[in-house]
C-alpha positions as CSV (number, residue, x, y, z in Angstrom):
1,M,0.1,-0.1,0.1
2,P,1.3,3.5,-0.7
3,R,2.0,6.0,2.1
4,G,-0.6,7.3,3.8
5,T,-4.4,6.3,4.2
6,T,-7.8,7.4,3.0
7,S,-10.7,7.1,5.2
8,E,-12.1,4.3,2.9
9,E,-9.0,2.3,3.3
10,V,-9.1,2.5,7.1
11,E,-12.7,1.6,7.0
12,R,-11.8,-1.3,5.1
13,I,-8.9,-2.7,6.9
14,L,-10.6,-2.1,10.4
15,N,-14.1,-3.0,9.3
16,M,-15.8,0.1,10.8
17,R,-18.3,2.3,9.6
18,H,-17.6,5.4,7.5
19,Q,-19.3,7.8,10.3
20,T,-16.9,6.3,12.8
21,V,-13.6,6.5,10.9
22,S,-14.2,10.0,9.5
23,A,-15.0,11.5,13.1
24,R,-12.1,9.8,14.6
25,R,-9.8,10.8,12.0
26,T,-11.2,14.5,12.5
27,D,-10.6,14.3,16.2
28,L,-7.0,12.9,15.7
29,R,-5.9,15.6,13.2
30,A,-7.6,18.3,15.6
31,A,-5.7,17.3,18.3
32,G,-2.4,17.0,16.2
33,Y,-1.9,13.2,16.0
34,T,-2.5,13.0,12.3
35,D,-2.1,15.5,9.3
36,Y,-2.8,15.5,5.5
37,L,-0.2,14.2,3.2
38,R,1.2,16.8,1.0
39,D,3.5,17.1,-1.9
40,A,6.4,19.4,-2.3
41,Q,4.2,22.4,-3.2
42,G,2.0,21.9,0.0
43,V,-1.0,20.6,-1.7
44,I,-3.0,17.8,0.0
45,I,-2.4,14.4,-1.7
46,R,-5.5,12.7,-2.9
47,R,-6.3,9.2,-4.0
48,P,-9.5,7.8,-5.7
49,T,-12.0,6.0,-4.0
50,S,-14.1,2.8,-4.9
51,T,-16.6,5.3,-6.5
52,G,-13.7,7.1,-8.2
53,S,-13.6,10.7,-6.2
54,G,-10.8,11.9,-4.9
55,A,-10.1,11.3,-1.1
56,A,-7.5,13.1,1.2
57,V,-4.5,10.9,2.4
58,E,-3.4,11.5,6.0
59,I,-0.5,10.3,8.0
60,A,0.3,10.1,11.7
61,T,2.2,12.7,12.7
62,Q,5.4,12.4,15.1
63,K,3.2,13.0,17.8
64,G,0.7,10.1,16.5
65,R,3.5,7.8,16.0
66,D,5.0,8.4,19.5
67,A,1.4,7.9,21.0
68,I,1.4,4.3,19.3
69,D,4.9,3.2,19.5
70,F,5.0,4.3,23.3
71,N,1.5,3.0,24.0
72,L,0.3,6.6,25.3
73,S,-3.2,7.5,25.9
74,L,-4.7,9.8,23.6
75,R,-5.7,13.2,24.6
76,L,-8.6,14.3,22.4
77,N,-10.4,17.5,22.5
78,L,-13.8,17.4,24.5
79,G,-17.1,17.3,22.7
80,D,-18.6,15.6,19.8
81,P,-16.8,17.1,16.9
82,T,-19.8,15.9,14.5
83,S,-22.5,17.9,16.3
84,S,-22.7,20.7,14.0
85,H,-23.4,17.9,11.3
86,H,-26.3,16.1,13.1
87,G,-27.9,19.4,14.3
88,G,-28.7,18.3,17.8
89,N,-30.4,15.3,16.6
90,P,-31.2,13.3,19.9
91,L,-30.6,9.9,18.1
92,S,-27.3,10.9,16.6
93,A,-26.1,12.5,20.0
94,A,-27.1,9.2,21.9
95,A,-25.1,7.2,19.4
96,F,-22.1,9.5,19.9
97,T,-22.2,8.7,23.7
98,R,-22.6,5.0,23.1
99,T,-19.4,4.6,21.0
100,S,-15.8,4.3,22.4
101,R,-14.3,7.3,21.1
102,S,-10.9,6.9,22.7
103,Q,-10.7,3.1,21.8
104,D,-11.9,4.0,18.2
105,A,-9.5,6.8,17.7
106,Y,-6.6,4.5,18.7
107,R,-7.5,1.6,16.6
108,V,-7.9,4.1,13.7
109,L,-4.5,5.9,14.7
110,E,-2.8,2.5,14.8
111,C,-3.7,1.4,11.5
112,M,-2.6,4.9,10.3
113,R,0.5,4.5,12.0
114,R,1.3,1.3,10.2
115,F,1.1,3.4,6.4
116,S,2.6,6.6,7.8
């Protein structure tokens, strides 16, 4: 596999839902554990998905690699990063509280670390 991962690639490897992977990658990027892979000009690298659209490629940063390599706890920003997308829908908010955000984020970061 080439360097970095798209959300779709992580979904496939971990057999996780798109919504979970996407939200956890947002968490990880906001906390500095991951970042977009960029070319020499600073442009975000994209790869085609199964539908043919381009998806941003992300990698684990040094902070993210250290978290995995040294089995460190993740320090994610508080709150539901997707709250603006589900507009306070009680079912979406309830689903968020039932997920294991830290555990899912760690699994996603671990997968991304392998390809960074």
